[in-house]
C-alpha positions as CSV (number, residue, x, y, z in Angstrom):
1,M,0.1,11.4,-118.7
2,S,-1.8,11.7,-121.9
3,S,0.0,12.3,-125.2
4,F,-0.2,15.6,-127.0
5,S,-3.0,16.0,-129.5
6,L,-3.3,18.8,-132.0
7,N,-7.0,18.2,-132.4
8,A,-7.4,18.5,-128.6
9,A,-5.5,21.7,-128.6
10,A,-7.7,23.0,-131.4
11,R,-10.9,22.1,-129.6
12,A,-9.6,23.9,-126.5
13,A,-8.8,27.0,-128.5
14,L,-11.2,29.8,-129.5
15,S,-13.2,30.3,-132.6
16,P,-12.3,33.5,-134.5
17,Q,-15.5,35.1,-133.2
18,E,-14.7,34.1,-129.6
19,Y,-11.3,35.6,-129.9
20,R,-12.6,38.8,-131.4
21,T,-15.2,39.1,-128.5
22,L,-12.3,38.7,-126.0
23,F,-10.2,41.2,-127.8
24,E,-13.0,43.8,-127.8
25,R,-13.8,43.1,-124.1
26,I,-10.1,43.6,-123.1
27,V,-10.0,46.9,-125.0
28,A,-13.4,48.1,-123.6
29,S,-12.1,47.3,-120.0
30,G,-9.3,49.9,-120.4
31,E,-7.0,47.7,-118.3
32,P,-3.4,47.0,-119.2
33,Y,-3.0,43.7,-121.0
34,G,0.2,42.0,-122.0
35,P,2.8,39.3,-121.3
36,P,4.0,38.8,-117.8
37,G,6.3,41.8,-117.1
38,G,5.8,43.2,-120.6
39,G,4.6,46.6,-119.6
40,Y,1.9,46.8,-122.3
41,G,-0.6,49.6,-121.6
42,A,-4.3,49.6,-122.5
43,D,-3.6,52.1,-125.3
44,Y,-1.4,49.6,-127.1
45,T,-4.0,46.9,-127.2
46,K,-6.6,49.4,-128.3
47,L,-4.2,50.4,-131.2
48,N,-3.9,46.7,-132.1
49,L,-7.6,46.4,-132.4
50,A,-7.6,49.5,-134.7
51,R,-4.9,47.9,-136.8
52,T,-6.9,44.7,-137.1
53,R,-10.0,46.5,-138.2
54,R,-8.0,48.5,-140.9
55,I,-6.6,45.3,-142.3
56,E,-10.1,43.7,-142.4
57,K,-11.4,46.7,-144.4
58,T,-8.6,47.0,-146.9
59,L,-7.4,43.4,-147.5
60,K,-8.0,41.8,-150.9
61,V,-7.1,38.2,-151.4
62,L,-4.9,37.7,-154.4
63,P,-6.6,35.7,-157.2
64,E,-3.9,33.1,-157.4
65,V,-4.1,32.6,-153.6
66,Q,-7.8,32.3,-153.7
67,T,-7.6,29.6,-156.3
68,A,-5.1,27.7,-154.2
69,L,-7.3,28.0,-151.1
70,E,-10.4,26.8,-152.8
71,G,-8.8,23.5,-153.8
72,L,-7.4,22.5,-150.4
73,A,-7.9,19.2,-148.7
74,P,-9.5,19.5,-145.2
75,Q,-7.1,21.0,-142.6
76,T,-7.1,22.8,-139.4
77,W,-5.2,26.1,-138.9
78,L,-4.3,26.6,-135.2
79,V,-2.9,30.0,-134.5
80,I,-1.2,30.7,-131.2
81,T,-1.3,34.4,-130.4
82,E,-2.4,37.2,-128.0
83,P,-4.3,40.5,-128.4
84,W,-1.4,42.5,-127.1
85,C,0.9,41.3,-129.9
86,G,1.5,44.0,-132.6
87,D,2.6,41.5,-135.2
88,S,-0.6,39.5,-134.6
89,A,-2.7,42.6,-135.1
90,Q,-1.2,42.9,-138.6
91,N,-1.1,39.2,-139.5
92,L,-4.0,37.4,-137.9
93,P,-6.6,39.2,-139.9
94,V,-4.9,38.1,-143.1
95,L,-4.7,34.5,-141.9
96,Q,-8.4,34.6,-140.9
97,R,-9.4,36.0,-144.3
98,L,-7.5,33.2,-146.0
99,A,-9.2,30.6,-143.8
100,E,-12.6,32.1,-144.6
101,T,-11.8,31.8,-148.3
102,A,-10.9,28.1,-148.0
103,P,-14.0,26.0,-147.6
104,S,-12.0,23.1,-146.1
105,V,-10.0,25.1,-143.5
106,E,-11.1,25.4,-139.9
107,L,-9.4,28.2,-138.0
108,R,-8.8,28.0,-134.2
109,I,-7.0,30.6,-132.1
110,A,-5.1,29.6,-128.9
111,L,-3.9,32.2,-126.3
112,R,-0.2,31.8,-125.9
113,D,0.0,32.9,-122.2
114,Q,-3.0,30.8,-121.1
115,D,-1.0,27.6,-121.5
116,T,2.6,28.0,-122.6
117,S,3.0,24.2,-123.0
118,L,1.5,24.6,-126.5
119,I,3.7,27.3,-127.8
120,D,6.7,25.5,-126.2
121,R,6.1,22.8,-128.8
122,F,6.4,25.3,-131.6
123,L,9.2,27.7,-130.7
124,T,10.8,30.0,-133.3
125,N,14.6,29.9,-132.8
126,G,14.0,29.0,-129.2
127,A,11.5,31.8,-128.5
128,R,7.8,31.9,-127.9
129,S,7.2,34.2,-130.9
130,I,3.7,34.9,-132.0
131,P,1.6,34.7,-134.0
132,K,2.4,31.1,-134.9
133,L,0.3,29.2,-137.4
134,I,0.3,25.4,-137.3
135,A,-1.6,23.9,-140.2
136,F,-2.4,20.2,-139.8
137,D,-4.5,17.3,-141.2
138,P,-7.3,16.8,-138.7
139,T,-7.5,13.0,-139.5
140,T,-3.8,12.1,-139.0
141,E,-2.6,15.2,-137.1
142,E,0.3,15.5,-139.5
143,V,1.7,19.0,-139.5
144,L,1.3,20.3,-143.1
145,F,3.2,23.5,-142.6
146,M,3.9,26.3,-140.1
147,W,4.1,30.1,-140.6
148,G,5.1,33.0,-138.3
149,P,5.6,35.1,-136.5
150,R,6.0,37.6,-139.3
151,P,6.7,37.8,-143.0
152,I,10.3,37.2,-144.1
153,A,10.9,40.9,-145.1
154,A,9.5,42.2,-141.8
155,H,11.7,39.7,-139.9
156,E,14.7,40.9,-141.9
157,L,13.9,44.5,-141.0
158,V,13.9,43.5,-137.3
159,M,17.1,41.4,-137.5
160,A,19.0,44.0,-139.5
161,N,18.5,46.4,-136.6
162,K,19.8,43.9,-134.1
163,T,23.0,43.4,-136.0
164,K,23.9,47.1,-136.0
165,P,26.3,48.4,-133.3
166,S,24.3,49.2,-130.2
167,D,24.7,53.0,-130.7
168,E,23.2,52.8,-134.2
169,Q,20.2,50.6,-133.4
170,L,16.7,52.0,-133.4
171,S,15.0,52.3,-130.1
172,K,12.2,49.8,-129.3
173,D,9.6,52.4,-130.2
174,A,11.3,53.6,-133.4
175,L,11.7,50.0,-134.5
176,A,8.0,49.3,-133.9
177,E,7.1,52.4,-135.9
178,A,9.3,51.2,-138.8
179,L,7.9,47.7,-138.6
180,H,4.3,48.8,-138.6
181,R,5.0,51.3,-141.4
182,W,6.3,48.3,-143.4
183,Y,3.1,46.4,-142.6
184,H,0.9,49.3,-143.7
185,V,2.7,49.6,-147.1
186,N,2.7,45.8,-147.7
187,G,-1.0,45.4,-146.9
188,G,-0.9,41.7,-146.1
189,L,0.5,40.7,-149.5
190,D,3.6,38.9,-148.2
191,V,1.6,36.9,-145.7
192,Q,-0.7,35.7,-148.5
193,R,2.2,34.8,-150.8
194,E,4.2,33.0,-148.1
195,V,1.2,30.9,-146.9
196,A,0.3,30.1,-150.5
197,E,3.7,28.7,-151.1
198,H,2.8,25.9,-148.7
199,L,-0.6,25.2,-150.3
200,V,0.2,22.2,-152.4
């Protein structure tokens, strides 16, 4: 049995353009697409594509983040995600723009559900949460930092709801609405700042 290699995982993953082509093809098919047993309808994935496009049109990289990105040593950013993921629709476009801003960063995108052995090496509190960014040195395969699945403030919003008595918790749909409202107001700023904290 061969040992695990981050470089091999990155080579097997998709380029940003390949991922986008797949995303658009899934939406154009009109077929439901989601995790096993997830019950995600075609409309949800279509909404995710719209969210992605909005972020792409409105996102501006912060000057201090751009400066940090331009001076980076070579590294690979491997993002594990899926088109059905609402958090990914909000966060992946930001990560992609940051990678595009950094001359020395190569971005690769792996589908979580295609081979769960990859995400199982990078669980978040025991869960296969996405999107998950693993930044590593392509020469040594040393993991430089990880980020995901969502900004700290967004995570706190979700966790605060879980800690409420069951009769006071927001429904799944109401929580999703509140979360995406937070994303809309924040406009990708927290993702930029949190990633930038690792860029040393």
